[in-house]
VMD Tcl script that draws the C-alpha trace (Angstrom):
set ca {
  {22.74 18.29 9.94}
  {23.09 16.11 12.86}
  {19.48 14.19 12.04}
  {20.85 13.39 8.86}
  {23.59 11.96 9.63}
  {22.10 9.67 12.53}
  {19.49 8.45 9.46}
  {22.33 7.72 6.94}
  {24.18 6.10 10.07}
  {20.97 3.83 11.05}
  {20.59 3.07 7.02}
  {23.93 1.68 6.52}
  {23.76 -0.38 9.72}
  {20.33 -1.38 8.57}
  {21.62 -1.97 4.58}
  {24.76 -4.42 6.39}
  {22.90 -6.14 8.46}
  {20.37 -7.36 5.84}
  {23.45 -8.27 3.70}
  {24.84 -10.26 6.73}
  {21.62 -11.99 6.50}
  {21.55 -12.82 3.28}
  {25.18 -14.27 3.16}
  {24.10 -16.26 6.66}
  {20.95 -17.91 4.83}
  {22.25 -18.36 1.63}
  {23.08 -22.22 2.62}
  {19.68 -22.54 3.88}
  {17.75 -21.49 0.69}
  {17.01 -25.00 -0.25}
  {15.46 -26.22 3.17}
  {13.36 -23.49 3.64}
  {11.88 -23.83 -0.11}
  {11.08 -27.04 0.51}
  {9.78 -26.36 4.19}
  {7.23 -24.03 2.37}
  {6.54 -26.27 -0.21}
  {5.68 -28.49 2.08}
  {3.47 -26.54 4.35}
  {1.51 -25.01 1.01}
  {0.61 -29.15 0.14}
  {-0.96 -29.99 3.22}
  {-2.72 -26.40 3.90}
  {-4.39 -26.55 1.07}
  {-5.15 -23.96 -2.40}
  {-7.26 -21.75 0.03}
  {-6.88 -20.80 3.70}
  {-6.09 -17.86 5.92}
  {-2.36 -17.68 5.52}
  {-2.38 -17.57 2.15}
  {-4.96 -14.83 1.89}
  {-3.20 -12.99 4.19}
  {-0.04 -13.33 1.82}
  {-2.24 -12.19 -0.86}
  {-3.10 -8.70 0.92}
  {0.83 -7.74 0.61}
  {1.13 -8.73 -2.57}
  {0.58 -5.79 -4.56}
  {2.81 -3.97 -2.70}
  {5.62 -5.38 -4.00}
  {4.69 -4.22 -7.81}
  {6.10 -0.68 -9.03}
  {2.90 0.29 -10.83}
  {0.96 0.11 -7.69}
  {3.67 1.97 -5.48}
  {3.54 4.52 -8.07}
  {-0.39 5.26 -8.07}
  {0.04 5.93 -3.94}
  {3.25 8.26 -4.42}
  {0.36 9.98 -6.49}
  {-2.26 10.08 -4.43}
  {0.70 11.49 -1.24}
  {1.58 13.95 -3.71}
  {-2.30 15.29 -4.83}
  {-2.84 15.26 -0.73}
  {-0.01 17.61 -0.02}
  {3.57 15.33 0.28}
  {4.99 16.25 -2.62}
  {8.64 15.82 -1.52}
  {7.44 12.18 0.18}
  {6.27 11.22 -3.26}
  {9.19 12.80 -4.64}
  {11.41 10.26 -2.62}
  {9.51 7.31 -3.18}
  {9.27 7.96 -7.20}
  {13.19 8.73 -7.35}
  {13.85 5.76 -4.94}
  {12.14 3.29 -7.59}
  {13.73 4.89 -10.18}
  {17.69 4.51 -8.61}
  {16.36 0.57 -7.43}
  {15.82 -0.52 -11.38}
  {18.86 1.10 -12.43}
  {20.46 -0.81 -9.27}
  {18.98 -4.36 -9.38}
  {18.34 -4.86 -13.28}
  {22.38 -5.14 -13.68}
  {22.84 -7.56 -11.23}
  {19.46 -9.24 -11.82}
  {21.33 -10.47 -15.25}
  {25.03 -10.92 -13.94}
  {24.02 -12.91 -11.25}
  {21.62 -15.00 -13.30}
  {20.13 -17.14 -10.22}
  {17.44 -19.40 -11.09}
  {13.82 -18.96 -9.59}
  {13.02 -21.93 -6.89}
  {9.98 -22.93 -8.41}
  {10.11 -21.42 -11.95}
  {11.93 -21.67 -15.20}
  {13.73 -18.29 -14.85}
  {17.11 -16.92 -14.16}
  {16.70 -13.48 -12.58}
  {15.54 -14.85 -8.89}
  {18.98 -12.57 -6.87}
  {17.60 -10.40 -5.53}
  {14.40 -9.68 -5.22}
  {12.41 -6.74 -6.99}
  {9.47 -7.22 -5.44}
  {11.09 -7.08 -1.84}
  {13.47 -3.94 -3.34}
  {10.36 -1.87 -4.09}
  {8.76 -2.59 -0.82}
  {11.33 -1.46 0.50}
  {11.48 1.77 -1.28}
  {8.21 2.49 -0.47}
  {8.48 1.73 3.41}
  {11.94 3.63 4.43}
  {11.18 7.03 3.68}
  {8.18 6.88 6.66}
  {10.40 5.36 8.50}
  {12.70 8.51 8.32}
  {10.12 10.63 8.82}
  {8.14 8.62 11.88}
  {10.68 6.37 13.55}
  {7.35 4.85 15.32}
  {6.20 3.63 11.89}
  {9.25 1.46 12.04}
  {7.23 -1.87 13.52}
  {4.81 -1.28 10.57}
  {7.51 -0.63 7.77}
  {9.09 -4.74 9.02}
  {5.62 -5.80 9.10}
  {4.89 -4.54 5.64}
  {8.24 -5.75 4.43}
  {8.46 -8.91 5.84}
  {4.87 -9.75 4.61}
  {6.03 -8.97 0.90}
  {8.63 -11.25 1.46}
  {6.95 -14.14 2.54}
  {5.00 -14.25 -0.08}
  {7.56 -14.33 -2.78}
  {9.09 -17.07 -0.73}
  {6.05 -19.09 0.01}
  {5.07 -19.40 -3.62}
  {8.78 -19.98 -4.66}
  {9.35 -17.19 -6.72}
  {12.24 -16.17 -4.80}
  {14.74 -18.06 -2.12}
  {14.77 -16.25 1.54}
  {18.56 -14.68 0.80}
  {16.95 -13.64 -2.10}
  {14.35 -11.64 0.00}
  {16.60 -10.14 2.19}
  {19.22 -9.03 -0.71}
  {16.35 -7.11 -2.29}
  {15.19 -5.65 0.70}
  {18.82 -4.14 1.28}
  {18.86 -2.67 -1.98}
  {15.59 -0.99 -1.64}
  {16.89 0.58 1.60}
  {20.07 1.27 -0.30}
  {17.84 3.09 -2.90}
  {15.85 5.12 -0.45}
  {18.97 6.38 1.12}
  {20.62 7.30 -2.54}
  {17.16 9.11 -3.38}
  {16.97 10.89 0.05}
  {20.49 12.01 -1.05}
  {19.66 13.21 -3.96}
  {16.27 15.33 -2.72}
  {19.21 16.97 -0.23}
  {20.34 18.83 -3.18}
  {17.32 19.28 -5.27}
  {14.63 21.45 -3.63}
  {12.06 21.08 -6.54}
  {8.65 20.01 -5.47}
  {6.00 18.67 -8.10}
  {2.57 20.29 -8.43}
  {-0.59 18.33 -7.27}
  {-2.23 18.90 -10.25}
  {0.71 16.90 -12.15}
  {0.25 14.20 -9.55}
  {-3.38 13.59 -10.45}
  {-2.05 13.97 -14.35}
  {0.07 11.31 -13.45}
  {-2.32 8.98 -11.79}
  {-4.70 9.42 -14.35}
  {-2.11 8.86 -16.84}
  {-0.34 5.28 -15.20}
  {-4.32 4.29 -14.95}
  {-4.94 4.61 -17.98}
  {-1.61 2.52 -19.74}
  {-1.98 -0.18 -17.59}
  {-5.76 -0.48 -18.66}
  {-4.77 -0.69 -22.30}
  {-1.83 -2.76 -21.84}
  {-4.09 -5.23 -19.52}
  {-6.18 -4.98 -22.65}
  {-3.80 -5.54 -25.26}
  {-2.24 -8.40 -23.18}
  {-5.18 -10.33 -21.27}
  {-3.23 -12.92 -19.61}
  {-0.75 -10.19 -18.31}
  {-0.82 -9.90 -14.39}
  {-1.91 -5.98 -14.03}
  {-2.18 -5.58 -10.20}
  {-2.52 -1.96 -10.61}
  {-6.43 -2.68 -11.95}
  {-7.60 -5.15 -9.31}
  {-6.01 -2.69 -6.29}
  {-7.91 0.01 -7.41}
  {-11.29 -2.22 -7.58}
  {-10.41 -3.39 -3.69}
  {-8.69 -0.60 -2.66}
  {-9.29 2.30 -4.72}
  {-12.84 3.54 -2.83}
  {-11.11 4.16 0.39}
  {-7.69 6.07 -1.38}
  {-10.31 8.37 -2.90}
  {-12.06 8.58 0.13}
  {-8.88 9.55 2.45}
  {-7.62 11.75 -0.44}
  {-11.34 13.69 -0.37}
  {-11.00 14.09 3.47}
  {-7.28 15.61 2.88}
  {-8.49 18.21 0.63}
  {-12.12 19.33 1.31}
  {-11.08 21.05 4.71}
  {-8.70 22.90 2.17}
  {-10.99 23.70 -0.16}
  {-13.66 24.68 2.20}
  {-11.36 27.21 4.39}
  {-9.95 29.01 0.91}
  {-13.62 29.30 0.34}
  {-14.84 31.29 3.10}
  {-11.34 33.17 3.16}
  {-12.32 34.47 -0.33}
  {-15.51 34.70 0.20}
  {-15.91 36.66 3.54}
  {-17.95 34.27 4.87}
  {-17.91 33.73 8.93}
  {-17.63 30.37 9.86}
  {-21.06 29.18 12.34}
  {-20.57 27.67 15.04}
  {-21.95 24.49 15.40}
  {-24.03 23.08 17.96}
  {-21.41 20.11 19.96}
  {-22.74 17.65 21.54}
  {-25.88 16.81 19.21}
  {-27.41 13.60 19.44}
  {-27.41 13.02 15.50}
  {-23.87 13.76 14.89}
  {-22.83 11.34 18.12}
  {-25.24 8.22 16.54}
  {-23.56 8.87 13.11}
  {-20.14 8.80 14.78}
  {-21.08 5.84 17.19}
  {-22.21 3.66 14.37}
  {-19.45 4.57 12.05}
  {-17.30 3.44 14.81}
  {-18.94 0.16 15.90}
  {-19.78 -0.95 12.49}
  {-16.53 0.10 11.20}
  {-14.72 -2.52 13.91}
  {-16.87 -5.08 13.26}
  {-16.47 -5.09 9.37}
  {-12.53 -5.38 10.09}
  {-13.13 -7.83 12.77}
  {-16.08 -10.07 11.57}
  {-14.97 -10.83 8.28}
  {-11.90 -12.86 8.85}
  {-13.88 -15.48 10.63}
  {-15.99 -15.87 7.70}
  {-15.18 -19.00 4.95}
  {-15.51 -16.53 2.21}
  {-12.50 -15.95 -0.14}
  {-14.10 -13.41 -2.04}
  {-15.53 -11.18 -0.48}
  {-13.77 -10.91 2.31}
  {-11.38 -8.21 1.89}
  {-13.92 -5.99 0.40}
  {-15.80 -5.87 3.88}
  {-12.81 -5.41 5.87}
  {-12.40 -2.09 2.89}
  {-16.05 -1.49 3.70}
  {-15.15 -1.25 7.61}
  {-11.78 1.00 7.40}
  {-14.20 3.23 4.97}
  {-16.34 3.19 8.33}
  {-13.76 3.81 11.08}
  {-12.26 6.40 8.89}
  {-15.67 8.09 8.56}
  {-16.27 8.75 12.12}
  {-12.86 9.49 12.46}
  {-13.22 12.63 10.13}
  {-16.76 13.82 11.04}
  {-15.22 13.58 14.56}
  {-11.85 16.04 13.17}
  {-14.47 18.44 10.86}
  {-16.92 18.91 13.88}
  {-13.78 19.90 16.39}
  {-13.01 22.57 13.07}
  {-16.63 23.86 12.61}
  {-17.03 22.65 9.08}
  {-20.78 21.58 8.57}
  {-20.60 21.38 4.56}
  {-17.38 19.02 5.13}
  {-19.08 17.05 7.26}
  {-22.37 16.88 5.02}
  {-19.57 16.13 1.91}
  {-17.73 13.56 3.66}
  {-20.52 11.75 4.73}
  {-22.18 11.19 1.49}
  {-18.74 10.42 0.06}
  {-17.68 7.79 2.70}
  {-20.77 5.89 2.35}
  {-21.15 6.17 -1.24}
  {-17.55 4.59 -1.60}
  {-18.48 1.71 0.92}
  {-21.48 0.81 -1.36}
  {-18.99 1.29 -4.93}
  {-16.57 -1.08 -2.74}
  {-18.66 -3.70 -1.88}
  {-20.51 -3.44 -6.15}
  {-17.01 -3.63 -7.40}
  {-16.90 -6.94 -4.95}
  {-19.65 -8.36 -6.47}
  {-19.08 -9.79 -9.73}
  {-15.03 -11.70 -8.86}
  {-17.18 -13.26 -5.78}
  {-20.40 -14.31 -7.67}
  {-17.71 -15.79 -10.40}
  {-15.91 -17.45 -7.49}
  {-18.93 -18.83 -5.75}
  {-19.94 -20.46 -9.48}
  {-16.62 -21.66 -9.67}
  {-17.12 -23.40 -5.98}
  {-13.61 -21.89 -5.04}
  {-14.87 -20.55 -1.40}
  {-14.85 -23.39 0.32}
  {-11.81 -24.43 2.67}
}
mol new
graphics top color blue
foreach p $ca { graphics top sphere $p radius 0.5 }
foreach p [lrange $ca 0 end-1] q [lrange $ca 1 end] { graphics top cylinder $p $q radius 0.2 }
display resetview
């Protein structure tokens, strides 16, 4: 109970600080907007800062966050997933009437729903539960929320005060969702999360077919980050399935030979290749292929890490499955990126 009170107090202080920041920065909204527009015109259409901001952009979309929540539920963090889903629902209820009532025009678009920023509120709802469960993740939460907020201001979708107010609404929504969870002990089943994720992807695919000009970020995110998400989910579920099978069948785990040359070489190759693919692509003038290469590097690093963990737990079957699946996801991630990358090369947009 004492921990919950401390969390509530901290969340209240964060909300108050964000609200105060929005009030203080409001007189400088126009100046900040013109500064970013001037910088964007000098930097050109394609540059590294813009590409980094594009990485944060999908995390402000509700469908993407819902898919991540369903993935967390499938991996076993069902209460955490429920916290995010309830927070998104509360956020929509709070922000929608405020947007309509205030009617502030966006800085670079003819739209009167600028205040507050729904994208920043969405990412704040997503990161707040992580910050509550693990205080060491607060810097990462601030970085992700700040990245989405900077992206919205940079592209002229919102003023700076809109972004700060949106973050405040997001933290408030997550705090209210936490209060609901304290009185509601229900926990969804794993297969419900899988069915909900499949339904969400199906609806998004149908909507993108009916509205070819609409922006549906979920399909683009799954194209790039889907293989990595599949690997992480399987890495969480495979050891559990193997353990249950051994327990039910009465099999005795076979001890693996520690320090095997093949296992060590596989882990070393995964670690070295992963580090190279994560770092080197950022120095390449390739706009359409850089992020998929980074994803492949992360897949290599995660594969090497999972192999090491499973080796310590003596799961030879799991090591074989995760090795094959890790390489398969890396190839799939690269293959899914080739079509848009080739299209980008043909249109000569890969030069800075």
